[in-house]
N, C-alpha and C positions, 0 to 999 in steps of 0.2 A: 912246905907251907902251901904254896899255891895249888899244889896238886889236891891237898886235902879241902882247902875252901872252894876249889873247881869241883870235888866230889860232892861235896855238901849242897852246893847249887842245883847240882844234875839230879840229887837224889829229892831235892824239894821239888824240882820241877816236876819229876815224875810222880811225885805224890800228889802233885796239883791237877796232873792229867789223869791221875787214876783212881778217881774217887768213887763213890757208889752210884752216883747219877750224873746222867749226861750234862744236865744243867750245871751242875758245879765242876764238872770237868772243862766246860766250856769258859765259865765265869773265873773260874783260878787258876786253869792252864794258860787261858789268854794272858790274864795277869803276869803269871810267872814268866810265860816267856817274853814279854816287855818290860818288866820290872824288877825282876829279882835281882840283877846286877845293881842297879840304882839302889837298894834297900841298904841302911846302916845295918851294923851287926846288932843292937836291939831290935829292929824292926827285923830282920831276920829270924831273931829268936822267937818274937813274937808272932810272926808268921808261921813257924813251925807248931808253936803253940795253938794257933787257930786251926791247922791242918789236922789237929786232934780230936776236934769237934766234930757233931754227928752232922751230915750232909743236911738233913732236914731243917736242922737249927741255923746252919750256914745260910740256906737259902733264904729261910725267913728274914735272918738280918740283911741280905744283900738286897732282898726286893722290897724291904721296908714293911714286911708284914709285923713283924715285932722288932721291939727296940734291942739294937745292939749292946750286949754290955759293955760297960764303961771301958774297961781295957783293950777291948778289940775296936772301939770306936774310930779312931782315927786311920787304923788300917782299913778298916771296912770302907771308911769314905773314900780312901785311897782305891779302893778295890772298885768299887761304885762308879767313881769318876773315870776309871780306865773304861769300863764298859759302854759309856757313851760316845 
C-alpha cells in the first residue's frame, strides 16, 4: 500500500512539473515539491482533477485574471499562498 501511495505522489509530482507552459511548471511543480505530502486524500484527488484543466485556465486562476471555479477555490488559494 505504501508503494502505491508513493507511486501516486510521484506521478502527481511529475504531472505538476511537466505541464504545457513553463509558468505552470514552476507554479504547480514548486507547490507539489513542497506540499503534496501534506495534502489530505480529498485534497490530493481534487489536485489530480485540477491537473486535468488547461494551463491557460490554471494560469488565469493562479494570477487572479479570472475567477477560480468554486470547487478549486481553496486549493488554488493554497497554491497562490505557496508562491509568495
